[in-house]
Every structure is written in C-alpha cells, then in structure tokens.
Backbone as CSV, one residue per row, in Angstrom:
resi,resn,N_x,N_y,N_z,CA_x,CA_y,CA_z,C_x,C_y,C_z
1,UNK,10.586,2.682,-4.135,9.252,2.101,-4.035,8.442,2.681,-5.176
2,UNK,8.007,1.817,-6.077,7.228,2.238,-7.244,5.846,1.601,-7.178
3,UNK,4.818,2.424,-7.228,3.445,1.938,-7.269,2.940,2.062,-8.694
4,UNK,2.126,1.106,-9.112,1.655,1.054,-10.499,0.135,1.140,-10.510
5,UNK,-0.395,2.048,-11.330,-1.841,2.078,-11.533,-2.114,1.807,-13.011
6,UNK,-3.291,2.148,-13.484,-3.644,1.812,-14.865,-3.015,2.726,-15.908
7,UNK,-2.273,3.771,-15.487,-1.681,4.663,-16.474,-0.221,5.052,-16.209
8,UNK,0.301,4.749,-15.006,1.647,5.216,-14.693,2.323,4.368,-13.617
9,UNK,3.629,4.575,-13.525,4.424,4.094,-12.411,4.746,5.337,-11.598
10,UNK,4.362,5.326,-10.326,4.594,6.473,-9.457,5.623,6.086,-8.409
11,UNK,6.662,6.903,-8.256,7.706,6.622,-7.283,7.331,7.232,-5.956
12,UNK,6.922,6.403,-5.038,6.549,6.851,-3.698,7.786,7.246,-2.909
13,UNK,8.882,6.545,-3.168,10.120,6.823,-2.458,11.277,6.528,-3.394
14,UNK,12.267,7.423,-3.419,13.427,7.232,-4.277,14.675,7.740,-3.565
15,UNK,15.806,7.303,-4.070,17.095,7.829,-3.604,18.026,7.847,-4.809
16,UNK,18.660,8.989,-5.063,19.634,9.094,-6.145,19.057,9.288,-7.524
17,UNK,17.803,9.615,-7.628,17.165,9.808,-8.932,17.534,11.185,-9.482
18,UNK,18.015,11.256,-10.745,18.433,12.553,-11.294,17.233,13.414,-11.710
19,UNK,17.493,14.704,-11.887,16.473,15.622,-12.408,16.272,15.294,-13.888
20,UNK,15.137,15.476,-14.442,13.901,15.982,-13.836,13.081,14.895,-13.162
21,UNK,13.578,13.660,-13.195,12.806,12.535,-12.676,12.561,12.626,-11.179
22,UNK,13.490,13.191,-10.447,13.344,13.289,-8.994,12.134,14.137,-8.613
23,UNK,11.823,15.169,-9.406,10.654,15.996,-9.104,9.411,15.490,-9.826
24,UNK,9.580,14.877,-10.962,8.442,14.347,-11.726,7.847,13.132,-11.015
25,UNK,8.700,12.244,-10.519,8.342,11.076,-9.717,7.394,10.087,-10.380
26,UNK,7.340,10.080,-11.706,6.494,9.096,-12.365,6.940,8.857,-13.798
27,UNK,6.485,7.745,-14.322,6.730,7.358,-15.713,5.413,6.900,-16.311
28,UNK,5.225,7.091,-17.625,4.064,6.471,-18.265,4.164,4.949,-18.124
29,UNK,3.057,4.292,-18.046,3.033,2.850,-17.840,3.821,2.091,-18.911
30,UNK,3.821,2.592,-20.133,4.549,1.935,-21.223,6.051,1.887,-20.968
31,UNK,6.567,2.766,-20.120,7.998,2.821,-19.828,8.358,2.171,-18.489
32,UNK,7.414,1.559,-17.845,7.582,1.070,-16.477,8.200,-0.322,-16.400
33,UNK,9.283,-0.442,-15.658,9.825,-1.762,-15.333,9.032,-2.368,-14.173
34,UNK,8.538,-1.525,-13.280,7.732,-2.014,-12.162,6.470,-2.705,-12.674
35,UNK,5.975,-2.257,-13.812,4.791,-2.898,-14.404,5.091,-4.362,-14.729
36,UNK,6.275,-4.621,-15.282,6.648,-5.999,-15.601,6.711,-6.853,-14.340
37,UNK,7.249,-6.290,-13.261,7.343,-7.002,-11.985,5.933,-7.260,-11.443
38,UNK,5.087,-6.241,-11.511,3.728,-6.333,-10.987,2.906,-7.349,-11.765
39,UNK,2.967,-7.291,-13.084,2.180,-8.208,-13.911,2.631,-9.652,-13.736
40,UNK,3.938,-9.867,-13.632,4.466,-11.223,-13.465,4.342,-11.718,-12.028
41,UNK,4.194,-10.768,-11.096,4.190,-11.093,-9.657,5.428,-11.902,-9.295
42,UNK,6.529,-11.508,-9.927,7.797,-12.214,-9.729,8.940,-11.211,-9.860
43,UNK,10.077,-11.511,-9.248,11.228,-10.617,-9.378,11.686,-10.476,-10.829
44,UNK,12.240,-9.315,-11.127,12.869,-9.059,-12.427,14.295,-8.637,-12.132
45,UNK,15.248,-9.382,-12.668,16.662,-9.091,-12.458,17.322,-8.965,-13.824
46,UNK,17.963,-7.815,-14.061,18.660,-7.539,-15.316,20.068,-7.075,-14.953
47,UNK,21.066,-7.850,-15.315,22.450,-7.493,-14.962,23.021,-6.405,-15.862
48,UNK,22.666,-6.443,-17.169,23.129,-5.421,-18.109,22.037,-5.201,-19.147
49,UNK,21.214,-4.195,-18.907,20.073,-3.924,-19.781,20.509,-3.598,-21.206
50,UNK,21.698,-3.036,-21.381,22.179,-2.681,-22.715,22.417,-3.925,-23.570
51,UNK,22.704,-5.036,-22.920,22.975,-6.285,-23.631,21.754,-7.208,-23.661
52,UNK,20.643,-6.757,-23.108,19.414,-7.557,-23.048,18.443,-7.012,-24.079
53,UNK,18.070,-7.830,-25.059,17.211,-7.386,-26.163,15.883,-6.796,-25.673
54,UNK,15.392,-7.266,-24.540,14.120,-6.752,-24.016,14.233,-5.299,-23.567
55,UNK,15.441,-4.873,-23.158,15.590,-3.567,-22.523,16.604,-2.632,-23.174
56,UNK,17.346,-3.107,-24.145,18.439,-2.312,-24.728,17.975,-0.943,-25.216
57,UNK,16.774,-0.868,-25.772,16.267,0.402,-26.296,15.179,1.005,-25.392
58,UNK,15.110,0.533,-24.187,14.073,0.993,-23.255,14.386,2.417,-22.791
59,UNK,13.372,3.283,-22.666,13.599,4.662,-22.209,14.301,4.758,-20.849
60,UNK,14.077,3.806,-19.978,14.736,3.830,-18.664,16.255,3.697,-18.837
61,UNK,16.646,2.889,-19.795,18.078,2.695,-20.056,18.634,3.934,-20.755
62,UNK,17.937,4.402,-21.784,18.412,5.562,-22.564,18.379,6.862,-21.767
63,UNK,17.268,7.138,-21.110,17.081,8.444,-20.473,17.561,8.511,-19.022
64,UNK,17.400,7.429,-18.289,17.794,7.434,-16.873,19.140,6.767,-16.631
65,UNK,19.655,6.084,-17.637,20.948,5.431,-17.473,20.914,4.190,-16.604
66,UNK,19.748,3.570,-16.468,19.648,2.332,-15.704,20.268,1.207,-16.525
67,UNK,21.275,0.569,-15.986,21.917,-0.549,-16.671,21.603,-1.858,-15.936
68,UNK,21.744,-1.862,-14.632,21.401,-3.031,-13.833,20.126,-2.724,-13.052
69,UNK,19.274,-3.737,-12.889,17.985,-3.541,-12.223,17.598,-4.829,-11.509
70,UNK,17.100,-4.686,-10.300,16.495,-5.807,-9.575,15.245,-5.274,-8.893
71,UNK,14.111,-5.861,-9.212,12.851,-5.439,-8.617,12.041,-6.632,-8.159
72,UNK,11.379,-6.491,-7.019,10.508,-7.535,-6.489,9.123,-6.936,-6.259
73,UNK,8.085,-7.759,-6.420,6.729,-7.212,-6.293,6.367,-6.810,-4.862
74,UNK,5.561,-5.761,-4.771,4.926,-5.359,-3.517,3.512,-5.924,-3.569
75,UNK,3.215,-6.878,-2.715,1.911,-7.524,-2.703,1.163,-7.074,-1.451
76,UNK,0.041,-6.393,-1.679,-0.760,-5.839,-0.591,-2.176,-6.389,-0.728
77,UNK,-2.649,-7.053,0.304,-3.993,-7.604,0.256,-4.170,-8.594,-0.886
78,UNK,-3.122,-9.338,-1.215,-3.183,-10.320,-2.293,-3.007,-9.752,-3.687
79,UNK,-2.855,-8.444,-3.795,-2.727,-7.784,-5.100,-1.338,-7.163,-5.248
80,UNK,-0.698,-7.405,-6.394,0.595,-6.774,-6.673,0.321,-5.320,-7.046
81,UNK,0.828,-4.388,-6.247,0.544,-2.965,-6.442,1.734,-2.172,-6.951
82,UNK,2.893,-2.815,-7.020,4.090,-2.110,-7.460,5.313,-2.958,-7.222
83,UNK,6.463,-2.285,-7.127,7.721,-2.992,-6.938,8.661,-2.208,-6.034
84,UNK,9.474,-2.941,-5.330,10.602,-2.360,-4.628,11.807,-2.736,-5.479
85,UNK,12.555,-1.732,-5.912,13.633,-2.003,-6.860,14.885,-1.212,-6.540
86,UNK,15.992,-1.727,-7.021,17.275,-1.032,-6.990,17.822,-1.063,-8.408
87,UNK,18.601,-0.040,-8.728,19.211,-0.007,-10.057,20.609,0.562,-9.944
88,UNK,21.380,0.355,-10.997,22.754,0.853,-11.018,23.083,1.321,-12.434
89,UNK,23.994,2.287,-12.573,24.359,2.809,-13.893,25.418,1.971,-14.613
90,UNK,25.807,0.856,-14.015,26.811,-0.025,-14.624,26.331,-1.467,-14.473
91,UNK,26.853,-2.376,-15.300,26.463,-3.786,-15.157,26.742,-4.275,-13.741
92,UNK,25.848,-5.122,-13.262,25.992,-5.600,-11.881,25.236,-6.902,-11.711
93,UNK,25.888,-7.869,-11.103,25.219,-9.116,-10.734,24.650,-8.945,-9.327
94,UNK,23.478,-9.504,-9.093,22.854,-9.451,-7.771,22.921,-10.851,-7.172
95,UNK,23.454,-10.953,-5.971,23.582,-12.258,-5.317,22.219,-12.722,-4.802
96,UNK,22.128,-14.001,-4.549,20.907,-14.548,-3.964,20.593,-13.913,-2.623
97,UNK,21.634,-13.644,-1.844,21.439,-13.005,-0.544,20.893,-11.585,-0.710
98,UNK,21.422,-10.842,-1.688,20.928,-9.479,-1.932,19.469,-9.500,-2.382
99,UNK,19.110,-10.460,-3.223,17.724,-10.566,-3.676,16.805,-10.970,-2.530
100,UNK,17.308,-11.805,-1.626,16.526,-12.181,-0.444,16.272,-10.964,0.442
101,UNK,17.296,-10.147,0.646,17.142,-8.930,1.446,16.141,-7.993,0.772
102,UNK,16.238,-7.842,-0.537,15.301,-6.992,-1.272,13.871,-7.503,-1.088
103,UNK,13.699,-8.821,-1.162,12.373,-9.409,-0.934,11.876,-9.188,0.479
104,UNK,12.770,-9.304,1.451,12.385,-9.078,2.853,11.965,-7.624,3.076
105,UNK,12.712,-6.692,2.494,12.349,-5.276,2.626,11.019,-5.011,1.916
106,UNK,10.809,-5.631,0.758,9.527,-5.476,0.043,8.374,-5.981,0.899
107,UNK,8.572,-7.111,1.581,7.524,-7.622,2.471,7.238,-6.637,3.603
108,UNK,8.277,-6.012,4.142,8.090,-5.027,5.215,7.350,-3.796,4.705
109,UNK,7.686,-3.345,3.499,7.002,-2.191,2.895,5.532,-2.536,2.667
110,UNK,5.260,-3.733,2.121,3.878,-4.152,1.870,3.094,-4.225,3.183
111,UNK,3.720,-4.722,4.235,3.047,-4.795,5.542,2.716,-3.397,6.049
112,UNK,3.623,-2.453,5.866,3.378,-1.067,6.293,2.219,-0.460,5.496
113,UNK,2.187,-0.729,4.194,1.078,-0.230,3.369,-0.239,-0.823,3.857
114,UNK,-0.243,-2.113,4.175,-1.466,-2.750,4.671,-1.907,-2.143,5.994
115,UNK,-0.966,-1.858,6.895,-1.319,-1.231,8.167,-1.926,0.146,7.954
116,UNK,-1.320,0.914,7.059,-1.867,2.252,6.784,-3.249,2.155,6.165
117,UNK,-3.424,1.196,5.263,-4.735,1.012,4.629,-5.775,0.654,5.686
118,UNK,-5.427,-0.227,6.607,-6.359,-0.633,7.661,-6.695,0.509,8.603
119,UNK,-5.774,1.432,8.791,-5.991,2.543,9.712,-6.772,3.694,9.094
120,UNK,-6.996,3.657,7.778,-7.727,4.738,7.130,-9.213,4.642,7.466
121,UNK,-9.825,5.756,7.808,-11.265,5.728,8.036,-11.964,5.279,6.758
122,UNK,-12.922,4.414,6.899,-13.661,3.929,5.736,-15.019,4.598,5.680
123,UNK,-15.475,4.793,4.476,-16.813,5.342,4.294,-17.832,4.337,4.821
124,UNK,-18.964,4.812,5.259,-20.011,3.926,5.740,-20.726,3.228,4.598
125,UNK,-20.397,3.583,3.368,-20.964,2.905,2.198,-22.468,3.001,2.190
126,UNK,-23.153,1.865,1.961,-24.619,1.894,1.857,-25.297,2.331,3.145
127,UNK,-24.605,2.223,4.276,-25.191,2.639,5.546,-25.237,4.155,5.693
128,UNK,-24.430,4.865,4.910,-24.419,6.326,4.986,-25.779,6.882,4.602
129,UNK,-26.416,6.311,3.588,-27.747,6.775,3.169,-28.753,6.555,4.298
130,UNK,-28.675,5.418,4.955,-29.570,5.128,6.077,-29.371,6.157,7.185
131,UNK,-28.119,6.399,7.535,-27.821,7.352,8.607,-28.314,8.746,8.257
132,UNK,-28.259,9.112,6.985,-28.672,10.459,6.591,-30.182,10.648,6.699
133,UNK,-30.960,9.563,6.733,-32.426,9.658,6.829,-32.934,9.555,8.260
134,UNK,-32.030,9.347,9.187,-32.436,9.225,10.587,-31.836,10.406,11.334
135,UNK,-32.678,11.376,11.717,-32.143,12.552,12.406,-31.317,12.158,13.632
136,UNK,-30.140,12.720,13.708,-29.277,12.479,14.847,-28.597,11.124,14.854
137,UNK,-28.737,10.357,13.770,-28.140,9.014,13.749,-26.621,9.106,13.693
138,UNK,-26.009,8.234,14.421,-24.558,8.061,14.356,-24.323,6.566,14.209
139,UNK,-23.293,6.225,13.434,-23.088,4.813,13.151,-21.620,4.428,13.228
140,UNK,-21.425,3.171,13.565,-20.112,2.553,13.487,-20.340,1.119,13.022
141,UNK,-19.394,0.580,12.283,-19.479,-0.796,11.800,-18.291,-1.547,12.385
142,UNK,-18.585,-2.719,12.945,-17.565,-3.535,13.589,-17.481,-4.893,12.912
143,UNK,-16.286,-5.513,12.964,-16.145,-6.865,12.427,-16.547,-7.876,13.506
144,UNK,-16.414,-9.173,13.209,-16.829,-10.219,14.136,-16.036,-10.187,15.442
145,UNK,-14.831,-9.624,15.414,-14.019,-9.504,16.634,-14.265,-8.182,17.356
146,UNK,-15.297,-7.463,16.926,-15.682,-6.177,17.494,-14.585,-5.127,17.383
147,UNK,-13.893,-5.124,16.249,-12.929,-4.071,15.916,-13.619,-3.133,14.943
148,UNK,-13.427,-1.859,15.137,-14.102,-0.837,14.334,-13.590,-0.858,12.894
149,UNK,-14.500,-1.012,11.933,-14.147,-0.981,10.513,-14.443,0.381,9.889
150,UNK,-15.503,1.007,10.347,-15.896,2.316,9.820,-16.673,3.036,10.911
151,UNK,-16.577,4.365,10.883,-17.274,5.128,11.921,-17.695,6.478,11.361
152,UNK,-18.868,6.894,11.744,-19.399,8.183,11.341,-18.607,9.293,12.034
153,UNK,-18.305,10.346,11.283,-17.518,11.450,11.833,-18.134,12.078,13.064
154,UNK,-19.470,12.176,13.101,-20.097,12.812,14.264,-19.963,11.943,15.510
155,UNK,-19.999,10.624,15.356,-19.806,9.741,16.498,-18.371,9.857,17.005
156,UNK,-17.428,9.916,16.098,-16.021,10.082,16.500,-15.840,11.391,17.264
157,UNK,-16.477,12.461,16.782,-16.377,13.755,17.479,-17.010,13.676,18.870
158,UNK,-18.142,12.966,18.980,-18.776,12.790,20.289,-17.847,12.074,21.266
159,UNK,-17.028,11.196,20.737,-16.068,10.461,21.562,-14.762,11.237,21.731
160,UNK,-14.742,12.451,21.182,-13.581,13.339,21.241,-12.338,12.694,20.635
161,UNK,-12.547,12.035,19.495,-11.451,11.408,18.762,-11.690,11.614,17.269
162,UNK,-10.672,11.312,16.484,-10.829,11.334,15.022,-11.216,9.935,14.565
163,UNK,-11.903,9.825,13.411,-12.212,8.485,12.899,-10.950,7.622,12.768
164,UNK,-9.857,8.198,12.289,-8.622,7.427,12.106,-8.120,6.839,13.423
165,UNK,-8.351,7.533,14.532,-7.897,7.042,15.835,-8.744,5.876,16.337
166,UNK,-9.922,5.686,15.750,-10.825,4.632,16.211,-10.828,3.393,15.321
167,UNK,-10.453,3.554,14.060,-10.453,2.428,13.130,-9.488,1.353,13.634
168,UNK,-9.944,0.113,13.594,-9.198,-1.087,14.003,-9.109,-1.245,15.520
169,UNK,-9.676,-0.316,16.280,-9.667,-0.430,17.750,-10.834,-1.311,18.188
170,UNK,-10.665,-2.094,19.242,-11.773,-2.903,19.755,-12.847,-2.032,20.397
171,UNK,-14.078,-2.466,20.286,-15.209,-1.762,20.896,-14.964,-1.557,22.388
172,UNK,-14.381,-2.537,23.049,-14.100,-2.461,24.490,-13.282,-1.204,24.801
173,UNK,-12.263,-0.898,23.955,-11.431,0.286,24.176,-12.189,1.567,23.871
174,UNK,-12.977,1.538,22.809,-13.702,2.733,22.389,-14.758,3.123,23.426
175,UNK,-15.503,2.110,23.898,-16.601,2.378,24.823,-16.161,2.398,26.280
176,UNK,-14.934,1.986,26.566,-14.437,1.992,27.936,-14.914,0.813,28.763
177,UNK,-15.359,-0.271,28.103,-15.785,-1.464,28.840,-14.572,-2.252,29.300
178,UNK,-14.732,-2.950,30.419,-13.691,-3.886,30.838,-14.218,-5.297,30.588
179,UNK,-13.349,-6.273,30.637,-13.698,-7.658,30.304,-14.863,-8.180,31.132
180,UNK,-14.951,-7.783,32.403,-15.992,-8.314,33.280,-17.329,-7.600,33.201
181,UNK,-17.433,-6.491,32.476,-18.681,-5.737,32.409,-19.790,-6.566,31.767
182,UNK,-20.962,-6.574,32.410,-22.107,-7.291,31.856,-22.535,-6.673,30.531
183,UNK,-22.285,-5.374,30.372,-22.691,-4.689,29.141,-21.854,-5.117,27.947
184,UNK,-20.720,-5.777,28.223,-19.845,-6.190,27.140,-20.022,-7.690,26.924
185,UNK,-20.942,-8.041,26.054,-21.200,-9.453,25.777,-20.875,-9.779,24.339
186,UNK,-21.249,-10.976,23.893,-20.966,-11.387,22.525,-21.772,-10.554,21.533
187,UNK,-21.239,-10.392,20.335,-21.920,-9.627,19.290,-23.154,-10.398,18.846
188,UNK,-24.197,-9.663,18.548,-25.414,-10.273,18.042,-25.733,-9.662,16.698
189,UNK,-26.244,-10.485,15.805,-26.654,-9.978,14.486,-27.899,-9.143,14.643
190,UNK,-27.970,-8.083,13.876,-29.155,-7.213,13.927,-30.139,-7.687,12.890
C-alpha cells in the first residue's frame, strides 16, 4: 500500500521489501510508480520493466530490482491517494483475474481508509472560536441524520467517552434517547 503526497511515495504496508527500503518506507516523488497510477487514476501494468523504455532506467528497477509491476489506484473520497501494487524481480504477466483481485483488494483498502477517516475526531473549525468565548460552552456538530461529525473534548469527557468513540454515532445513542421519546424529534435549524 503506497500513499502519495506532494513530495513522496510512502509505503504504509509492505511485504518482502529489502533493506534499506524496508526501514526507509518511502521514495521521492520523482521515483514513484504509485504517482503514475495516482495521476492516471488507472491501473499500471508492466510485465518487464527492463524492456519498457518508460522504466528501463528507472531507480525502482535499478535499485530495488522491480521487473514486473501491477498497481491500481486507491480512491478515497473521490480522490486518488495512492496505489495498491505488487511487484516481482522477474518478468511476469498478470492475468485479468489477478488484476481484478488486486482491484477488489484496493477497493477494500480504500473503504477501510474512509472508515478510519470518518472515525477521526474533527476539529470544530470556525465554531471553536465561538465556543472559546462562551464560558463553559461545549459543542457538538451533527449532520442531517443526527450523526456526530465533530465534538468538543470537554463534552466528550462529560459523557465519559473519547471524541473518537462518539464520531459518526447517532445523537440517539449518545444522549440515550429511545425512538419514542418526545425529546427526540426532528432536527431544527438554528
């Protein structure tokens, strides 16, 4: 699993990577194959990089010994953030079935990243300044389905939970309301 930012390819997860790359876990963006996958938002399949003019002199081929490569984009929230890839030190053809499996695993990885992103406590953003000017203020922000999007740390502590444990939870669960409670009605705009 390779994630790409504006300056590097970072290996979030690897197997079989030789030293020093296994501990370094990153490449400059100029040397990144995942960058090509990310920018194209399409799979990149190279059966023999040594015979491919685009990659024959590439540092990945020279220094890491990558000869065969298949990578598919990781798309999270509509944005290509990296690639899920496999490589081999010898020429290798990848079957359509193998590429389909790689794509399916990439979709599962992207879904997991999205779940983790959704579960992260979010800053209150512009509301944080408001809360800081109101003594004792505690705040939470909910979406139209009354699921918690962001919560003030002090409110989470009052509820004896962490912000991460409350994000994406319905207000009904957080406040202990049941479906029939009169106090639990439709959301109103403030």
